[in-house]
C-alpha positions in Angstrom: 309.5 -16.9 -17.2 305.9 -16.3 -16.3 304.7 -13.1 -14.7 301.6 -12.6 -12.5 300.7 -9.4 -14.1 297.3 -9.2 -15.7 297.1 -8.3 -19.3 294.6 -5.8 -20.6 292.6 -8.6 -22.1 292.0 -10.2 -18.6 290.6 -7.0 -16.9 287.2 -6.7 -18.6 286.5 -10.4 -18.2 287.3 -10.3 -14.4 285.2 -7.2 -14.0 282.3 -8.8 -15.8 282.5 -11.9 -13.6 282.5 -9.7 -10.5 279.5 -7.8 -11.8 277.5 -10.9 -12.5 278.4 -12.3 -9.0 277.3 -9.1 -7.3 274.1 -8.9 -9.4 273.2 -12.5 -8.6 273.7 -11.9 -4.8 271.7 -8.6 -4.9 268.9 -10.4 -6.8 268.8 -13.2 -4.2 268.8 -10.7 -1.4 265.9 -8.7 -2.9 264.0 -12.0 -3.5 264.5 -13.2 0.0 263.4 -9.8 1.4 260.3 -9.8 -0.8 259.5 -13.3 0.5 260.1 -12.5 4.1 258.1 -9.2 4.3 254.6 -10.9 4.0 255.5 -13.3 6.8 256.6 -10.5 9.1 253.5 -8.5 8.3 251.3 -11.5 9.1 252.5 -11.3 12.7 251.2 -7.8 13.1 247.7 -7.5 14.7 244.8 -7.2 12.3 243.0 -3.8 12.0 239.9 -5.0 13.8 242.1 -6.1 16.7 243.9 -2.8 16.8 240.6 -1.0 16.8 239.4 -2.9 19.8 242.6 -2.6 21.7 241.5 0.7 23.3 238.1 2.1 24.0 237.3 5.7 25.0 234.4 6.1 27.4 232.8 9.5 28.1 232.2 9.7 31.8 231.6 13.4 32.0 227.9 12.9 32.8 228.4 10.5 35.7 227.5 11.9 39.1 229.0 10.5 42.3 227.3 7.3 43.1 226.5 6.4 39.5 228.0 3.8 37.3 228.0 2.5 33.7 229.1 -0.5 31.8 231.2 -0.4 28.7 232.5 -3.2 26.4 236.2 -3.8 25.8 237.6 -6.8 24.0 234.2 -8.5 24.4 234.1 -8.1 28.2 232.0 -5.8 30.3 233.9 -3.0 32.1 232.3 -1.6 35.2 233.0 2.1 35.7 231.8 3.6 39.0 232.1 7.1 40.2 232.3 6.6 43.9 231.1 9.0 46.6 233.4 10.0 49.5 231.4 7.8 51.8 231.9 4.8 49.6 235.6 5.4 49.4 235.9 5.7 53.2 233.8 2.5 53.7 235.9 0.5 51.2 239.1 1.7 52.7 237.9 0.8 56.2 237.7 -2.9 55.4 240.6 -4.7 57.0 242.8 -6.5 54.5 242.7 -9.7 56.7 239.0 -10.0 55.9 239.7 -10.2 52.2 240.2 -13.5 50.3 242.6 -11.7 47.9 244.1 -8.9 50.0 244.7 -5.7 48.0 244.4 -2.1 49.1 241.9 0.1 47.4 244.7 2.6 46.6 246.4 -0.2 44.6 243.3 -0.7 42.5 242.4 2.8 41.5 244.2 5.7 39.8 241.9 8.3 41.4 239.9 7.6 44.6 236.5 8.5 43.2 236.8 6.3 40.1 236.8 2.5 40.0 237.3 0.7 36.7 237.2 -3.2 36.7 236.5 -6.0 34.3 233.0 -7.2 35.2 233.6 -10.9 34.9 233.4 -13.1 38.0 236.7 -14.8 38.7 234.9 -18.0 39.7 233.2 -19.2 36.5 233.0 -16.1 34.3 229.5 -14.9 35.2 228.6 -11.2 35.1 228.0 -9.8 38.6 225.4 -7.1 39.1 225.7 -3.9 41.1 223.9 -3.9 44.4 223.3 -0.9 46.7 224.9 -1.1 50.1 226.0 -4.7 49.6 229.2 -4.5 51.7 229.9 -2.3 54.7 227.8 0.7 53.6 229.1 0.8 50.1 227.8 -0.5 46.8 229.2 -3.8 45.6 228.7 -6.5 43.0 226.9 -9.8 43.6 227.4 -12.8 41.3 224.0 -14.5 41.3 225.4 -17.7 39.8 227.2 -18.9 43.0 227.0 -16.0 45.4 230.4 -14.3 45.2 230.3 -10.8 46.7 232.7 -8.0 45.7 233.1 -4.8 47.6 233.0 -1.3 46.1 236.6 -1.7 45.0 235.9 -5.0 43.2 237.7 -7.1 45.9 236.3 -10.5 46.7 234.6 -10.5 50.1 232.8 -13.9 50.2 231.8 -16.7 47.9 233.7 -19.2 45.8 235.5 -16.6 43.6 239.3 -17.0 44.2 240.4 -13.5 43.2 239.4 -9.9 42.9 237.8 -8.5 39.8 240.7 -7.6 37.5 241.6 -4.0 36.8 242.3 -3.3 33.1 244.9 -0.8 32.0 243.3 2.6 31.8 244.0 6.3 31.8 242.1 9.5 32.1 241.9 12.0 29.2 240.4 15.5 28.8 240.5 16.6 32.5 238.9 13.3 33.7 236.0 13.5 31.2 237.1 10.4 29.2 238.6 7.1 30.3 240.7 5.3 27.8 240.5 1.6 28.6 243.4 -0.6 27.3 246.1 2.0 27.7 248.2 2.9 30.7 249.3 6.4 31.2 
């Protein structure tokens, strides 16, 4: 009569077989992991892209009514410190007169600071700042085809279909620095 009991001779052979099986699986898992890691890392942004993802702009020396242009991701960023009169004039423009209606409050984080991407939404030209262009406030004029943007970067007239885009930005160091590319 045969019994199903293992003899002492079978135990080491079974254990060795299990060890080899587990070792082979572990080796395959480590090999697969080593092959996958470079592929996953290649999906991360490059260092130069990360470096240009945010730009800090010192605006501490800008007085009301002054502006500057910074570069972010290869595009000009218009930063304007608006006067109280400019803010009032821009907010007095009725939304029905705008091609792309949007309130000034929806476009700014603080009333006296405007930050927009300075690329015309018609054909990608760079508008220039003009004094008293629209309703007693400064605005931007695209000389290529005549699009006019008010002091909030909203399209007033011309062929441009939409307002100047507002990038993600936040204020740092008690409003002395604007970080473009990062929302608070």
